[in-house]
C-alpha positions in Angstrom: -16.0 -52.0 -7.0 -17.4 -48.6 -6.1 -14.9 -46.9 -8.4 -16.1 -48.9 -11.4 -19.8 -49.2 -10.5 -22.3 -47.7 -13.0 -25.5 -48.1 -11.0 -26.6 -48.3 -7.4 -29.6 -50.4 -6.5 -31.5 -48.9 -3.5 -34.1 -51.1 -1.9 -36.1 -50.9 1.3 -37.5 -53.8 3.4 -39.9 -54.4 6.3 -39.8 -57.6 8.5 -42.4 -58.7 11.0 -39.9 -59.4 13.8 -36.4 -58.5 15.1 -33.7 -59.4 12.6 -30.0 -58.7 12.1 -27.9 -57.7 9.2 -26.6 -61.2 8.5 -30.2 -62.4 8.1 -30.8 -59.8 5.4 -27.6 -60.8 3.5 -28.5 -64.5 3.8 -32.0 -63.8 2.4 -30.6 -61.9 -0.6 -28.2 -64.7 -1.6 -30.5 -67.6 -0.6 -33.8 -66.6 -2.1 -32.3 -65.3 -5.4 -30.1 -68.3 -6.0 -31.1 -70.1 -9.2 -33.8 -67.6 -9.8 -32.2 -65.8 -12.7 -29.9 -68.5 -14.1 -26.2 -69.0 -13.9 -25.2 -65.7 -15.6 -27.0 -63.6 -13.0 -26.0 -65.7 -9.9 -25.1 -63.1 -7.2 -22.1 -65.0 -5.9 -20.6 -65.4 -9.3 -21.2 -61.8 -10.1 -19.4 -60.7 -7.0 -16.4 -63.0 -7.7 -16.1 -61.4 -11.1 -16.4 -57.9 -9.7 -19.5 -57.2 -11.7 -21.5 -56.7 -8.5 -20.3 -54.9 -5.3 -20.8 -55.8 -1.7 -24.3 -55.8 -0.2 -24.6 -52.9 2.2 -27.5 -53.3 4.8 -28.8 -51.0 7.5 -31.3 -52.4 10.0 -33.3 -50.7 12.8 -35.8 -52.5 15.0 -38.7 -50.9 16.9 -41.8 -52.3 18.4 -41.1 -55.8 17.2 -40.7 -54.7 13.6 -37.5 -54.3 11.7 -37.0 -51.8 8.8 -33.9 -51.0 6.7 -32.3 -50.5 3.4 -30.3 -52.6 1.0 -27.7 -51.0 -1.4 -25.9 -53.0 -4.1 -23.4 -51.5 -6.6 -23.6 -52.9 -10.1 -21.3 -52.6 -13.2 -23.8 -54.6 -15.3 -25.7 -52.9 -18.1 -29.1 -51.3 -17.6 -31.2 -54.4 -18.5 -29.2 -56.7 -16.3 -29.2 -54.3 -13.4 -32.9 -53.8 -13.6 -33.5 -57.6 -13.8 -31.3 -58.1 -10.7 -33.2 -55.4 -8.8 -36.6 -56.9 -9.6 -35.3 -60.3 -8.3 -34.7 -58.7 -4.9 -38.5 -58.0 -4.6 -39.0 -61.8 -4.8 -37.7 -62.0 -1.2 -40.6 -62.7 1.1 -38.8 -64.0 4.2 -35.8 -62.6 6.2 -34.6 -64.8 9.0 -37.5 -66.2 10.9 -39.8 -63.3 9.9 -42.1 -62.5 7.0 -40.7 -59.6 5.0 -41.4 -57.5 1.9 -38.7 -55.9 -0.2 -39.3 -52.9 -2.5 -36.9 -51.2 -4.9 -36.8 -47.4 -4.2 -34.7 -46.4 -7.1 -31.7 -47.3 -9.3 -29.2 -44.5 -9.3 -27.0 -43.9 -12.3 -23.6 -43.2 -10.7 -22.2 -41.8 -13.9 -25.1 -39.3 -14.2 -24.3 -38.2 -10.6 -20.7 -37.8 -11.5 -21.6 -35.9 -14.7 -23.7 -33.5 -12.5 -20.7 -32.9 -10.3 -18.5 -32.4 -13.3 -20.9 -29.8 -14.7 -21.2 -27.9 -11.5 -17.5 -27.8 -11.0 -17.0 -26.7 -14.6 -19.3 -23.8 -13.9 -17.3 -22.8 -10.9 -14.0 -23.0 -12.8 -15.4 -21.0 -15.6 -16.5 -18.3 -13.2 -13.4 -18.1 -11.0 -10.4 -19.9 -12.4 -9.7 -18.0 -15.6 -7.7 -14.7 -15.4 -10.0 -12.2 -16.9 -7.3 -9.5 -17.2 -6.1 -9.3 -20.8 -2.9 -7.2 -21.1 -2.2 -5.2 -24.2 1.3 -4.8 -25.6 1.9 -1.5 -23.9 1.0 -3.0 -20.5 3.2 -6.0 -21.1 6.2 -3.8 -22.0 5.6 -1.5 -19.0 5.5 -4.4 -16.6 8.7 -5.8 -18.0 10.4 -2.3 -17.6 9.1 -1.9 -14.1 10.5 -5.4 -13.1 13.9 -4.4 -14.4 13.8 -1.0 -12.6 12.8 -2.5 -9.3 15.6 -5.1 -9.7 18.1 -2.2 -10.1 18.0 -1.2 -6.4 21.5 -1.2 -4.9 23.0 -0.7 -1.5 25.0 2.5 -1.1 26.9 2.6 2.2 24.3 0.1 3.5 21.3 2.3 2.3 18.8 1.5 -0.4 19.5 3.6 -3.5 19.1 3.8 -7.3 22.0 2.6 -9.5 23.0 6.1 -10.6 23.5 7.6 -7.1 27.3 7.4 -7.2 27.9 8.7 -10.7 25.1 11.3 -11.0 25.8 15.0 -10.4 22.5 15.2 -8.5 20.9 13.1 -5.8 17.3 12.9 -4.5 16.9 12.0 -0.8 13.8 10.0 0.2 12.7 8.3 3.3 12.6 4.5 2.7 13.2 1.6 0.3 9.6 1.8 -1.0 10.2 5.4 -2.1 13.4 4.4 -4.0 11.4 1.6 -5.7 8.6 4.0 -6.7 11.1 6.5 -8.3 12.8 3.6 -10.1 9.5 2.5 -11.5 9.1 6.0 -13.0 12.6 6.0 -14.4 14.4 8.1 -11.7 17.6 6.2 -10.7 19.5 8.7 -8.5 17.5 8.4 -5.3 18.8 7.3 -1.9 16.8 6.5 1.3 17.7 7.7 4.8 15.8 4.8 6.4 14.6 6.7 9.5 14.6 10.1 11.1 18.3 9.9 11.9 20.1 11.1 8.8 23.2 8.9 8.1 26.5 10.5 7.4 26.7 8.9 4.0 23.6 10.8 2.9 24.9 14.1 4.5 28.1 13.7 2.6 26.3 13.1 -0.7 24.3 16.4 -0.2 27.6 18.3 0.3 29.1 16.8 -2.8 26.2 16.9 -5.2 23.1 19.0 -6.0 20.7 17.6 -3.4 16.9 17.6 -3.5 14.8 16.4 -0.5 11.7 14.6 -1.7 10.0 13.4 1.5 6.5 12.5 2.7 4.1 15.3 3.3 3.7 14.6 7.0 5.5 15.6 10.3 8.0 12.8 9.8 9.1 14.2 6.5 9.4 17.7 8.0 11.6 16.5 10.8 13.9 14.6 8.3 14.1 17.7 6.1 15.0 19.9 9.1 17.8 17.5 10.1 19.1 17.4 6.5 19.4 21.1 6.4 21.4 21.0 9.6 23.8 18.1 8.9 24.0 18.4 5.1 23.7 21.0 2.4 20.3 20.8 0.7 19.8 22.7 -2.5 16.1 22.0 -3.3 13.0 20.7 -1.6 10.3 18.8 -3.6 7.0 19.1 -1.8 4.7 16.1 -1.6 0.9 16.7 -1.2 0.0 17.1 2.5 -0.5 13.8 4.2 0.7 11.8 1.1 3.6 9.4 0.9 6.1 9.4 -2.0 5.5 5.7 -2.5 1.8 6.4 -3.1 2.2 9.1 -5.7 1.5 8.5 -9.4 4.0 9.0 -12.2 2.5 12.4 -13.0 2.5 13.5 -9.4 6.2 12.5 -8.9 7.4 14.3 -12.0 5.3 17.4 -11.2 6.7 17.6 -7.7 10.3 17.3 -8.9 9.8 19.9 -11.7 8.3 22.3 -9.2 11.0 21.9 -6.5 11.7 24.9 -4.4 15.2 26.3 -3.6 16.0 26.0 0.1 16.8 29.7 0.3 13.4 30.6 -1.0 11.7 28.2 1.4 13.6 29.7 4.3 12.7 33.3 3.2 9.0 32.2 3.0 9.1 30.8 6.5 10.8 33.9 7.8 8.2 36.1 6.2 5.4 34.1 7.7 7.1 34.3 11.1 7.5 38.1 10.9 3.9 38.4 9.7 2.7 36.5 12.7 4.7 38.8 15.0 3.5 42.0 13.3 -0.1 40.9 13.6 0.0 41.0 17.4 -1.6 44.0 19.2 0.6 47.1 19.3 2.9 45.6 16.6 2.1 47.9 13.7 1.7 51.6 13.0 1.0 53.7 9.9 3.6 55.9 8.3 3.1 59.3 6.9 2.1 57.9 3.5 -0.7 55.7 4.9 1.4 52.5 4.7 1.9 50.1 7.5 5.3 49.9 9.3 6.1 46.8 11.4 7.1 47.7 14.9 8.8 45.2 17.2 7.0 44.8 20.5 9.4 45.2 23.4 8.9 45.6 27.1 10.0 49.2 28.0 10.2 50.5 31.5 8.4 53.8 32.0 10.8 56.8 32.1 10.1 60.0 34.1 9.2 63.0 31.9 12.1 65.4 31.3 11.8 69.2 31.2 12.7 71.0 28.1 15.8 72.5 29.7 17.0 69.2 31.3 20.4 67.9 30.3 20.5 64.7 28.3 21.6 61.6 30.2 25.2 60.8 29.2 24.8 57.0 29.6 21.7 56.9 27.4 23.4 59.0 24.7 26.3 56.6 24.6 24.0 53.6 24.3 24.7 51.2 27.2 24.9 47.7 25.6 24.3 46.0 28.9 21.0 47.9 29.3 20.1 47.0 25.7 20.7 43.3 26.2 18.7 43.4 29.4 15.7 45.0 27.6 15.9 42.3 24.9 16.0 39.5 27.6 13.1 41.1 29.4 11.1 41.1 26.1 11.7 37.4 25.5 11.2 36.1 29.1 7.8 34.4 29.5 6.8 35.1 25.8 7.6 31.6 24.4 9.5 33.3 21.6 13.0 33.7 20.3 15.2 36.6 19.2 18.4 36.9 17.2 20.7 39.8 17.9 23.8 41.3 16.2 27.1 42.2 17.8 25.6 45.4 19.2 22.5 43.5 20.6 20.3 45.0 18.0 17.3 42.9 16.9 17.8 41.0 13.6 15.0 38.4 13.7 12.2 37.4 16.1 9.4 34.8 16.1 8.0 31.8 17.8 10.2 29.6 19.9 9.7 26.6 17.5 11.2 28.7 14.7 14.4 29.6 16.5 16.6 27.7 14.0 14.9 29.3 11.0 15.4 32.7 12.6 19.2 32.1 13.0 19.4 31.0 9.4 17.5 34.1 8.2 19.8 36.4 10.2 22.8 34.8 8.5 26.4 35.6 9.5 25.4 38.8 11.3 23.9 36.8 14.2 25.9 36.9 17.4 23.4 36.3 20.3 20.3 34.2 20.4 17.6 34.5 23.1 15.1 31.7 23.6 12.3 31.4 26.1 12.9 27.7 26.5 15.7 25.1 26.9 18.7 25.2 24.6 18.8 22.0 22.5 21.4 20.3 20.3 19.8 21.3 16.9 19.8 25.0 17.8 23.4 24.8 19.0 24.5 23.2 15.7 22.8 25.9 13.6 24.1 28.7 15.8 27.7 27.5 15.6 27.4 27.3 11.8 26.3 30.9 11.6 28.8 32.4 14.0 26.6 32.8 17.1 28.8 33.2 20.2 26.1 33.1 23.0 22.7 31.5 23.5 20.5 32.6 26.4 17.8 30.1 27.5 15.9 28.8 30.5 18.1 25.8 30.7 19.8 23.0 28.7 18.0 20.4 26.8 19.4 17.2 25.3 23.0 18.3 24.4 25.3 15.6 23.1 28.1 17.9 21.7 28.9 21.4 22.9 30.4 23.6 20.2 33.5 25.4 21.6 32.5 28.7 19.9 29.0 29.0 21.5 28.4 29.7 25.2 25.1 28.8 26.9 23.8 31.2 29.5 20.7 31.5 31.5 18.1 34.2 31.0 17.5 34.5 34.7 21.2 34.9 35.6 21.9 37.5 32.9 
């Protein structure tokens, strides 16, 4: 009945005594019976579902009972108002005198209409998608979905669809970077998926023109260093410092790839920076006769006694004792947290910070024969040294070495 009711009659009553709910229901049926004629007989209206059940709430306090009567009606307005007025004719409930007064007649449909209006306002404000895409945005979204769907697996690694056929390859860090490049139309990228460069990626860099396009953070630097050791990089595309490739815009990606730097130029730049840092130390520069500055390598030299003008030259010094020269180089490195690269005659080729040891070996090229490091000898330095023909590395100990190249001997600075 409540689902089809059009009106709700709300009435309040007061009785001079303690009564129960059944007393109120009996008074409503008994005292309105025959009052309004057969057409508005309450029992008949309930049987025909034109009138709902009579809901009563009663509370008694101090010998007086008060409560409410609620009746749902599907009659029209006139019939409902007449039936409500008939309730006020009740003057006795149970054994007690009582008065009944209609509080209000609620239009259920009006309440539902108010709910509909409020909900419609909410839907109007929140449910509609306000974004209207123009034709260009629609086409671009379709293109991007196709590009993203083109990601393939190359040797178990996320890659663009053109990696195998293209003459060039772009090495990135993860799947998200491959997806970003695909979105911008670049289909020859492959991800290393971690800091340990897979052999499949290293092999691609040896077979194709390889560009490293990595994040501008320390993780990207580490992956680039390993790629230069295990593979053959040709170019490096530099991301903005602290930025990830996946976060770059189309313009930033294309700019970075267009301005890629050859690996040789990058290594020369690093070597120059290392030499400049060494030359800036106290006692490391002097002026030539023309007023220019000449870099001087700082070495620890033992004081020699003064020789008279007629003294004979030392024969061993004249011939150039190589053992004495190597000892002087080792003495200069010990305790300095630096590295040196020497040729076959133990002459200095490159020097710089300990962390730049691998770059120093690369800068020295195939002339390098001996490397001195004021620190433990680690696997990455061994690999680079073996590649460039180094035969001996002197250090303070051995680091994490997995594979010892047969062509390189490891010696201790202290024992030399």
